N, C-alpha and C positions, 0 to 999 in steps of 0.2 A: 316550847322546849329546845328548838332546834338552837339557838342562844345559846341557853344554857352546856347543851353539846359538847358544841364549835367554842366555847370557853375552856373548856376542859383537853381539846383535841392537837395533839400536832400529830396533825396529816402529811402521811409521805407514802400515802397507795397511789392505785392504778390511776386513780381518779381525780385528778387537781380541780376544785373547785372552787371556789371562796366562798360563794353562796352555799352553799352545805359542806365542806368541813373546812374544823378550822388550825388553826395555824398556833405555836409557841406555850400551847398547853403542855398540863405535865402528861397526863394520857397521852403515849406516842402509838404510835397506828404505822406500822411498816406496811411492805408489798410483802404479801402471801406468795410460797413458794406453788407455783401450780404445776400441776401435773402434766405431762406431753401430753398425755390421751383430752384432758383439757383443755390444753393449747391449741389443739388441732382438732376437737372441736371449735374450740371459737374462733378460728380461723376458718373453718369450712363456713358457719354459720355469717361472718361476715360477709362470705363471698356468696354466695346467696341472697347477700342484702341488706340481711339483720343488723341494729344498731344493736352494738357492745355500751351498755350505759351498767351506772356505778347500781347495786343490787341494792344497800342502805340507803338509796334516793333515790331510786325511781321503780324498786319492786323486782322483777324474775331480772335474772342480768341481762337477757334480750326480749328483742318484743314475741314474745312469745314461746323461748325456748327458754322453761329451769331446769336447778341441780335435779328434781325428780325426775323429770320429761330425760332429761338425758342420762338420767340413773337409768331406767327400767328401757333404752335405747339401748344401753351400753350392754344391759344381760343377757337381753336381747340377743346379740348378737356373738357372745359371749359362749352362750347355749348353741347357737348355731353351731360358731369355731367348732367346741367340744362335741358336741353330735357329728361333725365333720371326721371328729379325727377319730374318734370311734370307729365309723365306720370303716374306716378307711384300712385302720393297723390293730381291726378286731379281726 
């Protein structure tokens, strides 16, 4: 299946790899605009030694860190901030 997808793709994303992404196909694939919070989390993961990799090729965007994991982390942190604000200003 990969050769078929590669023939369709004109890839201009973050992970330039001719083994896994195509060029000059009819389907343009562009870089997405990442939220600043996502960029911060990816930077922190890189600093901790995680390898950032193509989620379409190798699974999760980092070894051991998935979007679901990030979402739970953010939800927990936001709840802590809300509780702190509620306690401070009530």
